A tleap script that builds the chain and sets N, CA, C and O, in Angstrom:
source leaprc.protein.ff14SB
mol = sequence {
  NMET THR GLU ILE SER ASN ASP SER LEU GLU
  ALA ASP VAL PHE ALA ARG ASP CYS SER SER
  ARG GLY ALA LEU GLN THR VAL THR GLY ARG
  TRP GLY SER LEU VAL LEU ILE ALA LEU GLY
  GLU SER ASN TYR ARG PHE ASN ALA LEU ARG
  ARG ARG VAL ASP GLY VAL SER GLU LYS MET
  LEU SER GLN THR LEU GLN ASN LEU GLU ARG
  ASP GLY MET ILE VAL ARG THR VAL LEU GLU
  ALA ILE PRO PRO LYS VAL GLU TYR ASN LEU
  THR PRO LEU GLY ARG GLN VAL ALA ASP GLN
  LEU ARG GLY LEU ILE ASP LEU VAL GLN THR
  ASN MET PRO ALA VAL LEU ASP ALA GLN SER
  LYS TYR ASP HIE CARG
}
set mol.1.N position { 104.870 187.544 68.404 }
set mol.1.CA position { 104.557 186.200 68.801 }
set mol.1.C position { 104.918 185.261 67.655 }
set mol.1.O position { 104.630 185.550 66.493 }
set mol.2.N position { 105.544 184.146 67.984 }
set mol.2.CA position { 105.952 183.180 66.984 }
set mol.2.C position { 104.798 182.236 66.695 }
set mol.2.O position { 104.166 181.708 67.610 }
set mol.3.N position { 104.536 182.032 65.424 }
set mol.3.CA position { 103.474 181.113 65.040 }
set mol.3.C position { 104.048 179.712 64.939 }
set mol.3.O position { 105.112 179.511 64.354 }
set mol.4.N position { 103.350 178.749 65.506 }
set mol.4.CA position { 103.788 177.355 65.478 }
set mol.4.C position { 102.849 176.588 64.567 }
set mol.4.O position { 101.630 176.627 64.736 }
set mol.5.N position { 103.422 175.897 63.607 }
set mol.5.CA position { 102.567 175.109 62.722 }
set mol.5.C position { 102.282 173.764 63.370 }
set mol.5.O position { 103.111 173.227 64.105 }
set mol.6.N position { 101.107 173.228 63.091 }
set mol.6.CA position { 100.737 171.927 63.630 }
set mol.6.C position { 101.650 170.829 63.127 }
set mol.6.O position { 101.795 169.799 63.785 }
set mol.7.N position { 102.270 171.026 61.973 }
set mol.7.CA position { 103.177 170.026 61.435 }
set mol.7.C position { 104.425 169.868 62.289 }
set mol.7.O position { 105.039 168.801 62.300 }
set mol.8.N position { 104.808 170.930 63.008 }
set mol.8.CA position { 106.032 170.878 63.795 }
set mol.8.C position { 105.810 170.350 65.210 }
set mol.8.O position { 106.775 170.199 65.960 }
set mol.9.N position { 104.578 170.067 65.590 }
set mol.9.CA position { 104.298 169.593 66.935 }
set mol.9.C position { 104.549 168.098 67.039 }
set mol.9.O position { 104.041 167.309 66.241 }
set mol.10.N position { 105.339 167.723 68.030 }
set mol.10.CA position { 105.612 166.317 68.305 }
set mol.10.C position { 104.419 165.766 69.076 }
set mol.10.O position { 103.969 166.380 70.043 }
set mol.11.N position { 103.905 164.617 68.656 }
set mol.11.CA position { 102.678 164.078 69.243 }
set mol.11.C position { 102.915 162.943 70.238 }
set mol.11.O position { 101.952 162.348 70.722 }
set mol.12.N position { 104.151 162.635 70.550 }
set mol.12.CA position { 104.459 161.535 71.453 }
set mol.12.C position { 104.940 162.093 72.788 }
set mol.12.O position { 106.039 162.644 72.866 }
set mol.13.N position { 104.138 161.958 73.832 }
set mol.13.CA position { 104.466 162.519 75.134 }
set mol.13.C position { 105.773 161.961 75.682 }
set mol.13.O position { 106.397 162.592 76.536 }
set mol.14.N position { 106.198 160.798 75.213 }
set mol.14.CA position { 107.456 160.217 75.675 }
set mol.14.C position { 108.666 160.797 74.952 }
set mol.14.O position { 109.802 160.577 75.371 }
set mol.15.N position { 108.432 161.529 73.878 }
set mol.15.CA position { 109.522 162.155 73.134 }
set mol.15.C position { 109.992 163.408 73.867 }
set mol.15.O position { 109.172 164.156 74.398 }
set mol.16.N position { 111.279 163.640 73.901 }
set mol.16.CA position { 111.880 164.759 74.617 }
set mol.16.C position { 111.273 166.100 74.229 }
set mol.16.O position { 111.052 166.949 75.093 }
set mol.17.N position { 111.002 166.303 72.953 }
set mol.17.CA position { 110.507 167.594 72.474 }
set mol.17.C position { 108.988 167.643 72.303 }
set mol.17.O position { 108.474 168.487 71.569 }
set mol.18.N position { 108.286 166.764 72.961 }
set mol.18.CA position { 106.828 166.744 72.831 }
set mol.18.C position { 106.240 168.065 73.321 }
set mol.18.O position { 106.541 168.527 74.422 }
set mol.19.N position { 105.412 168.650 72.495 }
set mol.19.CA position { 104.829 169.956 72.812 }
set mol.19.C position { 103.834 169.902 73.968 }
set mol.19.O position { 103.509 170.941 74.542 }
set mol.20.N position { 103.349 168.725 74.318 }
set mol.20.CA position { 102.351 168.634 75.390 }
set mol.20.C position { 102.963 168.515 76.777 }
set mol.20.O position { 102.247 168.628 77.772 }
set mol.21.N position { 104.256 168.291 76.867 }
set mol.21.CA position { 104.865 168.051 78.178 }
set mol.21.C position { 104.691 169.205 79.153 }
set mol.21.O position { 104.389 168.975 80.324 }
set mol.22.N position { 104.873 170.426 78.706 }
set mol.22.CA position { 104.730 171.576 79.607 }
set mol.22.C position { 103.325 171.698 80.155 }
set mol.22.O position { 103.130 171.886 81.356 }
set mol.23.N position { 102.342 171.589 79.268 }
set mol.23.CA position { 100.944 171.678 79.706 }
set mol.23.C position { 100.592 170.507 80.614 }
set mol.23.O position { 99.879 170.678 81.603 }
set mol.24.N position { 101.086 169.325 80.284 }
set mol.24.CA position { 100.819 168.148 81.104 }
set mol.24.C position { 101.424 168.324 82.491 }
set mol.24.O position { 100.815 167.942 83.491 }
set mol.25.N position { 102.606 168.894 82.553 }
set mol.25.CA position { 103.250 169.137 83.844 }
set mol.25.C position { 102.438 170.125 84.683 }
set mol.25.O position { 102.267 169.927 85.886 }
set mol.26.N position { 101.942 171.181 84.052 }
set mol.26.CA position { 101.130 172.163 84.774 }
set mol.26.C position { 99.849 171.523 85.295 }
set mol.26.O position { 99.486 171.707 86.457 }
set mol.27.N position { 99.174 170.783 84.448 }
set mol.27.CA position { 97.885 170.173 84.804 }
set mol.27.C position { 98.038 169.113 85.881 }
set mol.27.O position { 97.207 169.030 86.786 }
set mol.28.N position { 99.079 168.307 85.801 }
set mol.28.CA position { 99.216 167.194 86.734 }
set mol.28.C position { 100.066 167.528 87.949 }
set mol.28.O position { 100.237 166.695 88.839 }
set mol.29.N position { 100.599 168.741 87.990 }
set mol.29.CA position { 101.367 169.147 89.159 }
set mol.29.C position { 100.469 169.277 90.378 }
set mol.29.O position { 99.243 169.302 90.278 }
set mol.30.N position { 101.106 169.357 91.505 }
set mol.30.CA position { 100.383 169.421 92.776 }
set mol.30.C position { 99.308 170.503 92.786 }
set mol.30.O position { 98.163 170.237 93.150 }
set mol.31.N position { 99.670 171.713 92.393 }
set mol.31.CA position { 98.729 172.823 92.503 }
set mol.31.C position { 97.819 172.942 91.288 }
set mol.31.O position { 96.658 173.328 91.426 }
set mol.32.N position { 98.319 172.621 90.108 }
set mol.32.CA position { 97.494 172.717 88.903 }
set mol.32.C position { 96.255 171.854 88.987 }
set mol.32.O position { 95.158 172.298 88.648 }
set mol.33.N position { 96.423 170.629 89.435 }
set mol.33.CA position { 95.286 169.713 89.572 }
set mol.33.C position { 94.248 170.263 90.537 }
set mol.33.O position { 93.052 170.270 90.247 }
set mol.34.N position { 94.722 170.724 91.686 }
set mol.34.CA position { 93.791 171.214 92.701 }
set mol.34.C position { 93.084 172.490 92.261 }
set mol.34.O position { 91.898 172.671 92.539 }
set mol.35.N position { 93.800 173.369 91.580 }
set mol.35.CA position { 93.179 174.603 91.080 }
set mol.35.C position { 92.107 174.272 90.047 }
set mol.35.O position { 91.012 174.833 90.089 }
set mol.36.N position { 92.412 173.369 89.126 }
set mol.36.CA position { 91.425 172.995 88.107 }
set mol.36.C position { 90.189 172.357 88.735 }
set mol.36.O position { 89.065 172.658 88.334 }
set mol.37.N position { 90.388 171.487 89.708 }
set mol.37.CA position { 89.246 170.846 90.382 }
set mol.37.C position { 88.424 171.894 91.128 }
set mol.37.O position { 87.194 171.865 91.073 }
set mol.38.N position { 89.081 172.812 91.820 }
set mol.38.CA position { 88.354 173.871 92.545 }
set mol.38.C position { 87.555 174.723 91.572 }
set mol.38.O position { 86.387 175.020 91.824 }
set mol.39.N position { 88.172 175.119 90.462 }
set mol.39.CA position { 87.459 175.949 89.488 }
set mol.39.C position { 86.359 175.156 88.780 }
set mol.39.O position { 85.449 175.747 88.197 }
set mol.40.N position { 86.434 173.842 88.824 }
set mol.40.CA position { 85.348 173.012 88.314 }
set mol.40.C position { 84.120 173.081 89.201 }
set mol.40.O position { 83.007 172.804 88.753 }
set mol.41.N position { 84.318 173.449 90.458 }
set mol.41.CA position { 83.211 173.607 91.404 }
set mol.41.C position { 82.527 174.956 91.236 }
set mol.41.O position { 81.303 175.061 91.320 }
set mol.42.N position { 83.348 176.003 90.994 }
set mol.42.CA position { 82.823 177.361 90.959 }
set mol.42.C position { 83.900 178.299 90.433 }
set mol.42.O position { 85.083 177.959 90.429 }
set mol.43.N position { 83.484 179.481 89.991 }
set mol.43.CA position { 84.442 180.538 89.693 }
set mol.43.C position { 84.959 181.068 91.024 }
set mol.43.O position { 84.226 181.096 92.013 }
set mol.44.N position { 86.211 181.486 91.049 }
set mol.44.CA position { 86.800 181.994 92.283 }
set mol.44.C position { 87.596 183.259 92.020 }
set mol.44.O position { 88.160 183.450 90.942 }
set mol.45.N position { 87.629 184.118 93.030 }
set mol.45.CA position { 88.595 185.203 93.052 }
set mol.45.C position { 89.853 184.650 93.723 }
set mol.45.O position { 89.816 183.600 94.364 }
set mol.46.N position { 90.963 185.368 93.568 }
set mol.46.CA position { 92.268 184.856 93.992 }
set mol.46.C position { 92.287 184.387 95.445 }
set mol.46.O position { 92.650 183.243 95.718 }
set mol.47.N position { 91.905 185.249 96.372 }
set mol.47.CA position { 92.007 184.888 97.794 }
set mol.47.C position { 91.058 183.759 98.173 }
set mol.47.O position { 91.392 182.916 99.007 }
set mol.48.N position { 89.898 183.740 97.575 }
set mol.48.CA position { 88.966 182.641 97.846 }
set mol.48.C position { 89.522 181.324 97.313 }
set mol.48.O position { 89.378 180.279 97.948 }
set mol.49.N position { 90.157 181.380 96.147 }
set mol.49.CA position { 90.773 180.182 95.575 }
set mol.49.C position { 91.938 179.726 96.449 }
set mol.49.O position { 92.140 178.528 96.650 }
set mol.50.N position { 92.685 180.668 96.955 }
set mol.50.CA position { 93.810 180.324 97.839 }
set mol.50.C position { 93.317 179.646 99.118 }
set mol.50.O position { 93.960 178.724 99.621 }
set mol.51.N position { 92.188 180.097 99.636 }
set mol.51.CA position { 91.605 179.435 100.817 }
set mol.51.C position { 91.100 178.044 100.464 }
set mol.51.O position { 91.224 177.110 101.257 }
set mol.52.N position { 90.527 177.909 99.263 }
set mol.52.CA position { 89.986 176.601 98.846 }
set mol.52.C position { 91.093 175.580 98.638 }
set mol.52.O position { 90.946 174.415 99.007 }
set mol.53.N position { 92.192 176.008 98.052 }
set mol.53.CA position { 93.339 175.125 97.810 }
set mol.53.C position { 94.291 175.312 98.996 }
set mol.53.O position { 95.319 175.981 98.889 }
set mol.54.N position { 93.932 174.724 100.089 }
set mol.54.CA position { 94.641 174.889 101.348 }
set mol.54.C position { 96.112 174.493 101.204 }
set mol.54.O position { 96.435 173.421 100.692 }
set mol.55.N position { 96.996 175.384 101.666 }
set mol.55.CA position { 98.422 175.082 101.666 }
set mol.55.C position { 99.212 175.715 100.539 }
set mol.55.O position { 100.440 175.762 100.607 }
set mol.56.N position { 98.543 176.206 99.499 }
set mol.56.CA position { 99.263 176.828 98.388 }
set mol.56.C position { 99.690 178.239 98.784 }
set mol.56.O position { 98.908 178.992 99.365 }
set mol.57.N position { 100.929 178.591 98.467 }
set mol.57.CA position { 101.399 179.946 98.755 }
set mol.57.C position { 100.849 180.896 97.703 }
set mol.57.O position { 100.429 180.477 96.624 }
set mol.58.N position { 100.859 182.177 98.034 }
set mol.58.CA position { 100.391 183.189 97.086 }
set mol.58.C position { 101.218 183.130 95.799 }
set mol.58.O position { 100.674 183.214 94.698 }
set mol.59.N position { 102.521 182.987 95.948 }
set mol.59.CA position { 103.418 182.929 94.792 }
set mol.59.C position { 103.117 181.721 93.907 }
set mol.59.O position { 103.037 181.854 92.685 }
set mol.60.N position { 102.951 180.558 94.505 }
set mol.60.CA position { 102.697 179.347 93.714 }
set mol.60.C position { 101.322 179.390 93.049 }
set mol.60.O position { 101.164 178.927 91.920 }
set mol.61.N position { 100.331 179.943 93.744 }
set mol.61.CA position { 99.012 180.057 93.149 }
set mol.61.C position { 99.059 181.003 91.963 }
set mol.61.O position { 98.491 180.710 90.911 }
set mol.62.N position { 99.723 182.124 92.122 }
set mol.62.CA position { 99.845 183.083 91.030 }
set mol.62.C position { 100.540 182.458 89.826 }
set mol.62.O position { 100.086 182.612 88.692 }
set mol.63.N position { 101.628 181.760 90.071 }
set mol.63.CA position { 102.375 181.103 88.992 }
set mol.63.C position { 101.531 180.021 88.323 }
set mol.63.O position { 101.538 179.899 87.099 }
set mol.64.N position { 100.815 179.246 89.107 }
set mol.64.CA position { 99.963 178.181 88.572 }
set mol.64.C position { 98.848 178.768 87.714 }
set mol.64.O position { 98.567 178.263 86.627 }
set mol.65.N position { 98.215 179.830 88.200 }
set mol.65.CA position { 97.146 180.475 87.436 }
set mol.65.C position { 97.673 181.030 86.113 }
set mol.65.O position { 97.014 180.901 85.080 }
set mol.66.N position { 98.838 181.636 86.139 }
set mol.66.CA position { 99.434 182.154 84.902 }
set mol.66.C position { 99.696 181.030 83.904 }
set mol.66.O position { 99.409 181.172 82.715 }
set mol.67.N position { 100.241 179.913 84.385 }
set mol.67.CA position { 100.521 178.775 83.503 }
set mol.67.C position { 99.241 178.180 82.929 }
set mol.67.O position { 99.183 177.842 81.747 }
set mol.68.N position { 98.223 178.052 83.762 }
set mol.68.CA position { 96.952 177.503 83.293 }
set mol.68.C position { 96.277 178.434 82.293 }
set mol.68.O position { 95.659 177.978 81.331 }
set mol.69.N position { 96.396 179.738 82.522 }
set mol.69.CA position { 95.836 180.708 81.577 }
set mol.69.C position { 96.602 180.638 80.257 }
set mol.69.O position { 95.992 180.652 79.188 }
set mol.70.N position { 97.906 180.564 80.322 }
set mol.70.CA position { 98.736 180.477 79.115 }
set mol.70.C position { 98.393 179.234 78.291 }
set mol.70.O position { 98.399 179.273 77.061 }
set mol.71.N position { 98.095 178.137 78.983 }
set mol.71.CA position { 97.764 176.877 78.310 }
set mol.71.C position { 96.306 176.800 77.861 }
set mol.71.O position { 95.886 175.795 77.288 }
set mol.72.N position { 95.537 177.850 78.117 }
set mol.72.CA position { 94.149 177.880 77.666 }
set mol.72.C position { 93.178 177.114 78.532 }
set mol.72.O position { 92.086 176.765 78.082 }
set mol.73.N position { 93.559 176.846 79.776 }
set mol.73.CA position { 92.697 176.072 80.680 }
set mol.73.C position { 91.756 176.962 81.495 }
set mol.73.O position { 90.657 176.547 81.863 }
set mol.74.N position { 92.204 178.190 81.771 }
set mol.74.CA position { 91.389 179.103 82.563 }
set mol.74.C position { 91.350 180.475 81.901 }
set mol.74.O position { 92.167 180.803 81.039 }
set mol.75.N position { 90.366 181.267 82.338 }
set mol.75.CA position { 90.232 182.650 81.894 }
set mol.75.C position { 90.283 183.528 83.129 }
set mol.75.O position { 89.640 183.245 84.140 }
set mol.76.N position { 91.057 184.596 83.033 }
set mol.76.CA position { 91.174 185.593 84.093 }
set mol.76.C position { 90.321 186.787 83.660 }
set mol.76.O position { 90.578 187.395 82.621 }
set mol.77.N position { 89.310 187.116 84.457 }
set mol.77.CA position { 88.398 188.201 84.124 }
set mol.77.C position { 88.521 189.299 85.172 }
set mol.77.O position { 88.372 189.047 86.367 }
set mol.78.N position { 88.795 190.522 84.714 }
set mol.78.CA position { 88.853 191.668 85.612 }
set mol.78.C position { 87.441 192.230 85.731 }
set mol.78.O position { 86.845 192.652 84.740 }
set mol.79.N position { 86.915 192.231 86.947 }
set mol.79.CA position { 85.562 192.711 87.206 }
set mol.79.C position { 85.605 194.211 87.485 }
set mol.79.O position { 86.503 194.705 88.167 }
set mol.80.N position { 84.628 194.918 86.950 }
set mol.80.CA position { 84.572 196.366 87.175 }
set mol.80.C position { 84.118 196.627 88.603 }
set mol.80.O position { 82.959 196.423 88.963 }
set mol.81.N position { 85.058 197.078 89.386 }
set mol.81.CA position { 84.780 197.408 90.783 }
set mol.81.C position { 85.907 198.312 91.260 }
set mol.81.O position { 86.943 198.434 90.606 }
set mol.82.N position { 85.692 198.934 92.392 }
set mol.82.CA position { 86.741 199.743 92.989 }
set mol.82.C position { 86.989 199.175 94.380 }
set mol.82.O position { 86.098 199.260 95.224 }
set mol.83.N position { 88.135 198.610 94.657 }
set mol.83.CA position { 89.235 198.366 93.726 }
set mol.83.C position { 88.870 197.255 92.745 }
set mol.83.O position { 87.949 196.482 93.006 }
set mol.84.N position { 89.586 197.165 91.610 }
set mol.84.CA position { 89.295 196.115 90.628 }
set mol.84.C position { 89.432 194.725 91.252 }
set mol.84.O position { 90.300 194.485 92.090 }
set mol.85.N position { 88.573 193.838 90.832 }
set mol.85.CA position { 88.605 192.460 91.324 }
set mol.85.C position { 88.805 191.540 90.134 }
set mol.85.O position { 88.356 191.831 89.026 }
set mol.86.N position { 89.483 190.430 90.375 }
set mol.86.CA position { 89.781 189.466 89.322 }
set mol.86.C position { 89.134 188.138 89.686 }
set mol.86.O position { 89.202 187.694 90.832 }
set mol.87.N position { 88.510 187.513 88.701 }
set mol.87.CA position { 87.866 186.218 88.897 }
set mol.87.C position { 88.439 185.236 87.886 }
set mol.87.O position { 88.763 185.608 86.758 }
set mol.88.N position { 88.560 183.990 88.299 }
set mol.88.CA position { 89.081 182.935 87.441 }
set mol.88.C position { 88.001 181.902 87.190 }
set mol.88.O position { 87.253 181.538 88.097 }
set mol.89.N position { 87.922 181.430 85.946 }
set mol.89.CA position { 86.995 180.354 85.616 }
set mol.89.C position { 87.592 179.481 84.522 }
set mol.89.O position { 88.538 179.871 83.838 }
set mol.90.N position { 87.028 178.309 84.376 }
set mol.90.CA position { 87.531 177.338 83.400 }
set mol.90.C position { 87.078 177.683 81.990 }
set mol.90.O position { 85.982 178.204 81.785 }
set mol.91.N position { 87.931 177.385 81.026 }
set mol.91.CA position { 87.553 177.412 79.621 }
set mol.91.C position { 86.914 176.061 79.307 }
set mol.91.O position { 86.954 175.165 80.151 }
set mol.92.N position { 86.329 175.884 78.126 }
set mol.92.CA position { 85.815 174.555 77.780 }
set mol.92.C position { 86.904 173.466 77.862 }
set mol.92.O position { 86.639 172.357 78.325 }
set mol.93.N position { 88.115 173.786 77.415 }
set mol.93.CA position { 89.213 172.823 77.530 }
set mol.93.C position { 89.532 172.548 78.994 }
set mol.93.O position { 89.725 171.397 79.384 }
set mol.94.N position { 89.588 173.593 79.797 }
set mol.94.CA position { 89.841 173.424 81.226 }
set mol.94.C position { 88.781 172.582 81.897 }
set mol.94.O position { 89.082 171.789 82.790 }
set mol.95.N position { 87.527 172.751 81.469 }
set mol.95.CA position { 86.428 171.941 82.019 }
set mol.95.C position { 86.630 170.457 81.678 }
set mol.95.O position { 86.431 169.592 82.531 }
set mol.96.N position { 87.020 170.169 80.444 }
set mol.96.CA position { 87.273 168.775 80.052 }
set mol.96.C position { 88.405 168.174 80.881 }
set mol.96.O position { 88.303 167.041 81.351 }
set mol.97.N position { 89.481 168.933 81.058 }
set mol.97.CA position { 90.620 168.444 81.837 }
set mol.97.C position { 90.208 168.253 83.295 }
set mol.97.O position { 90.547 167.237 83.902 }
set mol.98.N position { 89.487 169.209 83.861 }
set mol.98.CA position { 89.040 169.105 85.254 }
set mol.98.C position { 88.144 167.886 85.453 }
set mol.98.O position { 88.241 167.205 86.474 }
set mol.99.N position { 87.277 167.607 84.487 }
set mol.99.CA position { 86.400 166.437 84.590 }
set mol.99.C position { 87.215 165.147 84.618 }
set mol.99.O position { 86.903 164.229 85.378 }
set mol.100.N position { 88.250 165.076 83.799 }
set mol.100.CA position { 89.117 163.887 83.794 }
set mol.100.C position { 89.868 163.769 85.121 }
set mol.100.O position { 89.978 162.679 85.683 }
set mol.101.N position { 90.381 164.891 85.616 }
set mol.101.CA position { 91.081 164.873 86.900 }
set mol.101.C position { 90.150 164.482 88.033 }
set mol.101.O position { 90.548 163.755 88.944 }
set mol.102.N position { 88.903 164.963 87.982 }
set mol.102.CA position { 87.918 164.614 89.013 }
set mol.102.C position { 87.735 163.100 89.061 }
set mol.102.O position { 87.660 162.517 90.142 }
set mol.103.N position { 87.662 162.461 87.890 }
set mol.103.CA position { 87.531 161.007 87.857 }
set mol.103.C position { 88.724 160.319 88.499 }
set mol.103.O position { 88.559 159.350 89.241 }
set mol.104.N position { 89.914 160.807 88.223 }
set mol.104.CA position { 91.132 160.236 88.800 }
set mol.104.C position { 91.155 160.438 90.311 }
set mol.104.O position { 91.491 159.519 91.059 }
set mol.105.N position { 90.800 161.635 90.755 }
set mol.105.CA position { 90.775 161.912 92.191 }
set mol.105.C position { 89.748 161.037 92.895 }
set mol.105.O position { 90.023 160.497 93.966 }
set mol.106.N position { 88.577 160.896 92.307 }
set mol.106.CA position { 87.546 160.028 92.887 }
set mol.106.C position { 88.043 158.589 92.982 }
set mol.106.O position { 87.809 157.914 93.984 }
set mol.107.N position { 88.722 158.123 91.950 }
set mol.107.CA position { 89.260 156.762 91.948 }
set mol.107.C position { 90.266 156.570 93.078 }
set mol.107.O position { 90.207 155.578 93.803 }
set mol.108.N position { 91.178 157.509 93.224 }
set mol.108.CA position { 92.198 157.411 94.280 }
set mol.108.C position { 91.551 157.505 95.656 }
set mol.108.O position { 91.858 156.701 96.536 }
set mol.109.N position { 90.660 158.475 95.856 }
set mol.109.CA position { 90.029 158.624 97.168 }
set mol.109.C position { 89.203 157.406 97.555 }
set mol.109.O position { 89.204 156.995 98.715 }
set mol.110.N position { 88.502 156.830 96.592 }
set mol.110.CA position { 87.696 155.638 96.857 }
set mol.110.C position { 88.572 154.451 97.269 }
set mol.110.O position { 88.154 153.600 98.055 }
set mol.111.N position { 89.770 154.410 96.735 }
set mol.111.CA position { 90.658 153.280 96.996 }
set mol.111.C position { 91.721 153.565 98.051 }
set mol.111.O position { 92.721 152.851 98.129 }
set mol.112.N position { 91.517 154.594 98.858 }
set mol.112.CA position { 92.503 154.929 99.880 }
set mol.112.C position { 92.748 153.817 100.891 }
set mol.112.O position { 93.885 153.669 101.339 }
set mol.113.N position { 91.743 153.024 101.280 }
set mol.113.CA position { 92.059 151.909 102.187 }
set mol.113.C position { 93.098 150.954 101.575 }
set mol.113.O position { 94.007 150.501 102.271 }
set mol.114.N position { 92.966 150.655 100.296 }
set mol.114.CA position { 93.950 149.779 99.638 }
set mol.114.C position { 95.316 150.458 99.544 }
set mol.114.O position { 96.347 149.805 99.705 }
set mol.115.N position { 95.325 151.763 99.283 }
set mol.115.CA position { 96.584 152.506 99.198 }
set mol.115.C position { 97.272 152.514 100.562 }
set mol.115.O position { 98.471 152.252 100.653 }
set mol.116.N position { 96.519 152.813 101.623 }
set mol.116.CA position { 97.094 152.847 102.963 }
set mol.116.C position { 97.612 151.479 103.382 }
set mol.116.O position { 98.657 151.376 104.025 }
set mol.117.N position { 96.883 150.428 103.017 }
set mol.117.CA position { 97.325 149.060 103.303 }
set mol.117.C position { 98.629 148.760 102.568 }
set mol.117.O position { 99.557 148.209 103.161 }
set mol.118.N position { 98.711 149.111 101.299 }
set mol.118.CA position { 99.931 148.892 100.517 }
set mol.118.C position { 101.101 149.675 101.105 }
set mol.118.O position { 102.217 149.161 101.176 }
set mol.119.N position { 100.852 150.911 101.525 }
set mol.119.CA position { 101.909 151.722 102.123 }
set mol.119.C position { 102.418 151.100 103.422 }
set mol.119.O position { 103.620 151.061 103.682 }
set mol.120.N position { 101.483 150.621 104.221 }
set mol.120.CA position { 101.851 149.990 105.484 }
set mol.120.C position { 102.699 148.740 105.248 }
set mol.120.O position { 103.713 148.537 105.917 }
set mol.121.N position { 102.283 147.912 104.302 }
set mol.121.CA position { 103.059 146.699 103.974 }
set mol.121.C position { 104.439 147.054 103.450 }
set mol.121.O position { 105.426 146.420 103.824 }
set mol.122.N position { 104.516 148.043 102.603 }
set mol.122.CA position { 105.795 148.473 102.047 }
set mol.122.C position { 106.728 148.976 103.154 }
set mol.122.O position { 107.906 148.623 103.209 }
set mol.123.N position { 106.160 149.816 104.039 }
set mol.123.CA position { 106.960 150.410 105.112 }
set mol.123.C position { 107.460 149.376 106.111 }
set mol.123.O position { 108.482 149.597 106.760 }
set mol.124.N position { 106.766 148.260 106.248 }
set mol.124.CA position { 107.172 147.219 107.198 }
set mol.124.C position { 108.165 146.236 106.603 }
set mol.124.O position { 108.665 145.365 107.315 }
set mol.125.N position { 108.460 146.352 105.321 }
set mol.125.CA position { 109.451 145.442 104.719 }
set mol.125.C position { 110.843 145.875 105.061 }
set mol.125.O position { 111.808 145.235 104.645 }
savepdb mol mol.pdb
quit
């Protein structure tokens, strides 16, 4: 594994080589956001999480979970059972990110009448 020094990390998200862009893309992507919000509600096993995040394919959920685990947002725990079962839960960092996303989602959902009105006006131009 290659060690990365903090001195080499670019701190400007607008810079091409910013180290946060990959994690930001995972978190703010369609499935990453929904997975983090769902795991903010409760720990989930894979199939239960797939049911909670309606519309996500098995492949995309698996890929999203791997990316979130790699970025330190979630923990994958293998439960002792026959057959083995896997559960996903948020890390402290994942909890902080999920809380911020929850605020954004609440803001958007609360303002959906204004969004729908704006969309209607735009579409009629």
